[in-house]
Structure formats: structure tokens, C-alpha cells
N, C-alpha and C positions, 0 to 999 in steps of 0.2 A: 275189288268194287269200294267205290269210293262213299262216305258216309255224308249225307248232306244235313248238316247241322251248323245253325248260325250262332254265335254267342259273342259276348264282349269282354276283352282282355283289357287288363289296367296298363296302359301305355304303350302297349305293341300288340299288333294284330298277328295271330296266329292262324295261319293259312295253309290248306292243302291245295293242290294243283287244281281241284275244281271249286276251291273258296268254299268249303265246307266247314270248316273249324276255325275260329277265331279267339278262341279262349283258351288255350291249353298252356299258357305260360306260367298260370298259376294252378296246378293239378290239385285234385281233393285229396287231401293227404292227413297224416299224423291220427291215425285211429288208434284203437287200443285193444288189440288182439294178442294172442300169443300163439306159436305153434311150438308145443312141446310134444306129448302124445295126444292131446286134444286141444286144439285151438278154440279159445272162449272169444265169438266173435262180438265185436262193438261196431257202432258206426259212428262213434265220436270222433271223426276224422277233424284233424287240424288243416285249415287251408287258409292261405292269405293271398292278396293280388299281390302285383309287383310293387306297387306303393307302400303296402301294408309289410313285404318284408323288408324294404328300405327302412321304415319307420322302426321295426323291431331291431333292425341292425344297428341303428344309431340313437335309439332310445336311452335315457337316462338309467332305464334299468339294465342296460348291458354295459354299462361302464362303471366299474367298480374300482374303488381305490382301496389299498390295505391300508388300515389304519390302526393307530396305536393308542390305547386308552390312557389318559393321563389323569384327569380330574373329574370326579363325579360330584355334582351339587345341586340338589333339589331336582334331580331327574333329569340335570343337563350334563351331558357328557361333551369335554373338550377333546379333541383328538388331534394327534399329529400325523401327518401324511408321513410314510416311510419311503424308503428309495425304491420300494418295490409297486409303488402305484402303477395302476394299470397294466400290471404284466401277470394278472391271473394267480396270485399267490396265496388267496384264502381258498384253500382245498378243503373239502369234506369227502375222504375216502372211504367212509364208512360202509359204503355200499347200500345205505339205508333207502336211498331213492328220495331222501327230502332235498328241497331246492337249496342249492349252494351259491355262494356269492362269489362270481368270479368274473372277469372281463373278457371280453374279445381280445385274442392275439392280435398285438399291434405289428402289421408289417413295416418295418422301418425302412427297408431298401425301396424306394420308390421307383427305382429303375429296373427292378426285376421283371423280368417277362418269362413267365412258366411256359413250358407246353403243356396244355392242360389234357387230363384224361377224360375220354368219354364217360358220362354218366348217362347210361340207358335206363329206360323205365317205362313201362305201359303207364297211360294216364291214370293216376289215382293212387299211385305206388308209395308215395313219399316224397317225390323229388323236390317240393317246397320246403318241406323239414330240411333236406339235404342242403339247401342254398344257405340256412341258418348254420347248420354244422359247420359246413365248409369255410364259412366266412369266420365263423367262432374260432376256428383252429388254424386257419393259415393267414387271415388278414386280408384276403380277397373273397369276393363273393363268389357263388357259382353261377356261371353265366347259361343262357339258353339259345340254341340254335335252330332257328326257324326260318325266318323270311329275312333275317339280318346277320349280318357276320360279327354279331357281339362276342362270339369266342375268339376271334382272330384280332378284333380291334380293342378288345378291355383285358385286362390284367385277370386271369383266374387260372386255378389249379383244377378245375372240372368243367366240362362244357356237356350240358345237359340237351337229351335229344329223346323224341317218342318214336323216332325210325326204328322199324318200317310200318308201325301201326299208324303213325300220322306222318304222312310225306308234304312236300311242298316242291314247288318248280324251281326253287334256287338251288338245291342241294347243300345248304349249310348245315342241316343236321343228318347228312347222309354221309356215313363213313365211308362209303366207297367213292364218292366224288373228290375225295383228296383235299378239299379246301380246308380242311383242318388237318395238319399232319402230326396226328397221333395215333400210334399203333396199340393202345392198350385202353381198356375200358372196365368200369365198375358197372355192375347191373342190379338195379333195384328191383326185386320181384314181392308180389302180394298175392294172397291165396285169391283165386279167382272169384271164388262165390262172394267175396268182399270188396273186391277191387272193382267188379262192374257196376254195383250199386253206388258205390263212392263217386266212381266218372259220372254216371248218370246224374246223381244229385248237384254235382258242380255245375255241370249243363243245364239242369234245371234253373239254378239260382241266377246263373248270369244271364238266361235266357229271360227271365221273369225280373230282372235287375233287383234281386234280392242280395243283401250283402253276403259276401262268402261266408260258409259256414255258419249260417246263423237260422237256416231253417230247412226241416226236411220235407222232400217234396211230398205231394199227396200219394198215398199207396196207389190209388188207382192210376195215376200216372207213370208211377214206377212199373206196375204190371204192364200196362200199355206198352211202354218202351222197351221192357224185358223181353216181352213176347216178340217183338219186331226185330230187336237187334241181338239177342242172345247168341245165336249161333255164330254171327257175323264179328261180335265182339269178343267170343272164345276163340274164333279162328285168327282174330289178331293178337290176342294175348299170347297164344301158342306160338304163332309165327315169329312173333317179336322175339321170344327167348331163342328158337331155332334159329332166326336169321344171324343173331350176333354170335350164336356158338358157331357158324359154318363160315364166318367171314375169314378170309384168306390173309386179309392186311391187318387184322385187328383182332387182339388176343382178349377175351374176357378174364381179367386176373382175380375178380372178385366178386362174388354174388352176395348182395345185401338183403336177406328177407326182412321185410317191413315188420314182420310181427316180432324179430328178435331184436332188430334195430331199436325198438322201442320197451324192450323187456329190461326189468330193473338190472338182472344179472347179466344177460348175454349182450345187452346194447353198449355198455362200454367197451367190453372186448371186442366187439365187432366195429367199433369206430376207431379203436386203436389198430385194427388190422387193415381199415381203410386208409389212416394218416400214413402206416407204414409204407402204402403203395404209393400215396401222394409224393413220399419223400424220394421216391425212385424214379421221379420223373425229372427232366433236364429244364434248364432255364438258361436265359441270357441276359447280359445289362444291355438295355436298349439304348444307351448311349454309346457304348463300346463297340457292341454286337458280340462281344466276347461270353464265353462261358461263365456262369456266376453260380455260385455257391449262396443257398437260401435257408432260413430258418423258419421253421412253423412252430406251433406251440409244443412245450415238450411233453414227454409220456405222461407225469406225474400230474398234468394238468387235464388231460383228456377226459377222466371220469367225472371231473367238477363241471366242465364246459357241456360234457354230454347231458348232466342231469338239470343244468339250467336251460339247455334248449329244448330239450325234449319232456322234462317233467316239470321245469321251473317256470320263471317270469320271462325267460327269453322266448317262448314260442307264441303263436296267437293266443289272443286273449278271448277271441269268439268261440263259442261251442254251439252245434245245433242241437236243438232239443230233440231228443229221439222219441218219434210218437209210435214206431211199429218197427219190428225187424224184417229186412226186406226177405221176401220167401220166393221159392221155386217151385215149378211142377215137378211131379214124380219123373216125368220125360226128361225135362232140364237136367235134374240131379243127375240121371243116369249118363246124360250126354256128357256132363262135367267128369264123372267117373270113368267113362269111356275114353275120353280124350287124354285124360292123365295116365291111364294104364297104357294107351297106345304111345304117348310120348315117353315114358318110363321104358317100357319094352323094346320100341324100335327107333324113335327119332333120336334119343339121346344115350343111346348105349355106349357111345364113343366120348360123351361129354365128361367134364369132371365129376368126381363121385359126390361133391356137395351138391350139385344142381339135382343130382337124382334123390338124395335124400330129403332136399327142400321138397321136391314133387311128391315124394312118396307122403311124407308129412301132410301135405295138402290134400291129398286123395283120402288118407285115413281121416282128417276132419271132415271132408265132405261127406263121406259113407255115415258119420256119426251125428253130425251136428247141423246138417243143413234144414232150415225151416222149409217145410214143405206147405203149399197150397192146396187145398181140397175143396173143390165146389166153390171157388172164389174166396174161400177163407184159409186161415193159417191153420195147419194142423196143431192142435194143443198137445198132442203127445210128444212133438219134438221139443228137446229142452236145448235152449240157446244162451 
């Protein structure tokens, strides 16, 4: 079934075959929850439009030059640029989560044409944050595949898609179509009890021409949309994971849980694993059409780049003021639990073990931390 929602996207229209979704190029991202034994849910997601992403990638805050202090006089520091300027050499590997000064990796081989990895994600799972991370670590932005062929006409190490949750009639985001010759995928995943309200809020902001990630939708509108869309969106969330896991021509090589990707400890390690997968991709020289060897950010720079994008100045400046925690009815909570139980015990028994661990973690969190609505009010006994 198709969902009829009309929104406005920055620069590029995102459309399904029934023209229902035009605003998924900048999904609602960058929340702040963790999945350990218990996930603490927040809805402070970080989300930008395409123009905002470009601005972040090229802003002065993202271009740092390592300097060497030479003279200090009355509060004025004279500096001398070192040979390491623009190459991410000011690293803070303390793991404290504080903002580090480091610049995006500069891709000097302008003739390099990589074969991009697929980056699959249900809307609201953190894929806009990923565009900043991939730009910082590879020198090329992560592109989107919707009603344009940007992933084949522009240089990128990843190609992002919401297929099959969001489809269009062109096949550019469809790994089965063969329009993008890539047989490997990364999969961004997020706890369903948090990703659904995040996706809804982005749609509400766009529909009402509100700046991305600046305002939380009224709670009454969330509840109305939730009651109409809950089962449909849950089915799409589950079917997207299952659909990519079942592909014959594409292998999901790494799952990227959003909650771990933003975690101070797990985030840099998970980003390192993703970078290692990017290094396995092939590339050609577009001038000679011969195989090309490429460089991306070295391992020692990954923690610094991760901290700057996810925790520091490299991410979106806007923050949505949270007025309430999106709640669910008892019936909807049980549906979430039943869906995850079914996925773990039947649908994904042959899947890689890490996806089963991720789903089990989500199931445990939903059982304990889901805010419940009782007679139109949130249950005060549920701690979130």
C-alpha cells in the first residue's frame, strides 16, 4: 500500500510512484538514545535539508588547520601553519566525547570514481547524519537515490535509499533494478518506537513549512497520525529489514544501529567498521577508465571526525524543543513486541547474528521503556 503524504524537500523532490512523498531526502535524524540493556529514548533528533547538509560540509567550522603557537602578546596568539594543514591532524583520542578540532578528509584524486555501497535506512534512522560522516571520512558526500540518478552521475562512496519502504517509478533506489551496480550494502537501523515519531515529526515540519528540526508537532497531531499509520509503518519498518536481508544480488555487510552510532563509546568503533567496508569498494579513474587505488581518512583520524560530526560543531545547529515524549497505547506496545518476537523467531533466523542481537535489544527496551497513553493521557508510571 502507498502512503499519501505531500511534503516539500530542499532542492530535490522525493516521490513514490503515487506521488505521495516528496520530502525524504533529508530524513529526521540524529537523536540521542542508547541501546545497551535499556535504551533511554530522546527525541532530540538532528535533521537538515540538503542545503543545510551542504552548508555544514563547507562551513568554516569544518575546515581546520593545525597550527603551531609561536608568540603570545596581550591575548593575541600568532600562529604558523604547519605542513599538516587541512589533513585532520589535531586529534583528541581521549574518548571523552568532547568536541575535537579536525577537518574533513580532502579527496585529492578528482578523477576517482568509486563504486558506492548501498546505504539502506527506514526514514528517520540517521541517514542525514551519515552524509556528514561519509563526507568527513572520504572527501565525497553520500548521495541519495530517488527520482534522480545522482548516485551514478556524482562521485560518492555510498548511495542512500529508503527502498522498499519508499519506492518510486524510476528504480534508482531499487537494488533489484541494476541501475546502480553495487552488490554490497550498509543498513542503518533504529528502534521502531523512536523512529516512527521521528519520521512523523519531519513530515509535520515540512508540511507546515517549519524549519527542519526546530519544532515538535502538537501531541494531538502525533496521536492522530499514529493511530492511522502505526501498523502500516511498522510493517514497512520490518519489511525493509527483511527485504534487504533476502536480496540475492546484494549482501548487507554491516548493520549500523543508530543508538550505537551516536554512543560515545560504540560510535567511533562502529564508524571504523563502516570505513573498513568502504575501503573494500572498487574504483576507477574516470579519465583512463582503469582501476584506481584511493585513500580515505586514516584510522587514527576516525574518532576525531566522528566526535566533530556527531557530538560537536560539524552537525546541525538546530534542536527541536521537546514538549512531550511520544506515547503509544497498550495495544500498540503489544503489537511492537509481537512483531519483534515474530521477526526474531521466524523471519530472521538465518540472518547474521548481530541483527538478531539488535532486534532483541529493541524488544527488551520496548517492554520496559515504552510510554503508554491511558484514556488520552500519558501513563505517569512509565519512566522514560
